[in-house]
C-alpha positions in Angstrom: 0.5 50.0 -10.3 -1.7 53.0 -11.8 -4.0 53.1 -15.4 -0.7 54.9 -17.0 1.8 53.1 -16.2 0.4 49.6 -17.4 0.5 51.1 -20.7 3.5 52.6 -20.6 4.9 49.5 -19.8 2.6 46.9 -21.6 4.3 49.7 -25.0 7.5 49.4 -23.8 7.8 45.4 -23.9 5.9 45.3 -26.9 8.3 47.7 -28.6 11.3 45.9 -27.1 9.2 42.6 -28.2 10.5 44.4 -31.8 14.2 44.3 -31.1 13.6 48.5 -30.0 15.2 49.8 -27.1 14.8 52.8 -25.5 17.9 55.7 -25.7 17.9 59.1 -24.3 19.1 61.9 -26.8 20.2 65.7 -25.2 20.2 67.7 -28.1 21.2 72.2 -27.6 18.3 74.2 -25.3 17.2 76.8 -27.5 15.9 79.0 -25.1 19.3 79.0 -23.2 21.2 81.7 -22.7 23.4 83.3 -25.9 22.2 79.8 -27.4 21.2 82.6 -30.2 24.9 83.8 -29.9 26.2 81.1 -30.3 24.8 80.2 -33.8 25.3 83.8 -35.4 29.3 82.8 -34.0 29.8 79.4 -35.8 27.8 80.8 -39.6 29.6 83.3 -39.2 32.4 81.4 -38.8 30.9 78.4 -42.3 30.2 81.6 -44.0 33.9 83.0 -43.6 35.5 79.3 -44.7 38.1 79.4 -47.6 36.2 76.2 -48.1 33.0 76.7 -48.3 31.8 78.1 -51.5 33.7 75.4 -53.0 31.9 72.6 -50.4 28.6 74.3 -51.9 29.2 74.2 -55.0 30.6 70.8 -55.1 27.2 69.8 -53.1 25.1 71.6 -55.1 26.5 68.9 -58.1 25.1 65.6 -56.7 22.4 64.0 -58.4 19.7 63.0 -55.9 17.3 60.1 -58.3 13.6 62.1 -57.4 15.4 65.8 -56.7 16.1 69.0 -58.4 
């Protein structure tokens, strides 16, 4: 086993001992063809939503200590 592999194993064992486990999270590829267009389409749908303004107004009235 290489030194790098030993360090990785040691780190993973330490994390497991701390009660953690590794997970894989898949996220959109921002460089994928069509990604920007899909984001623009989703924004357009949100902006044209009848309830969007009401939701934003409601959220702006939420008081979180230390914010505003």
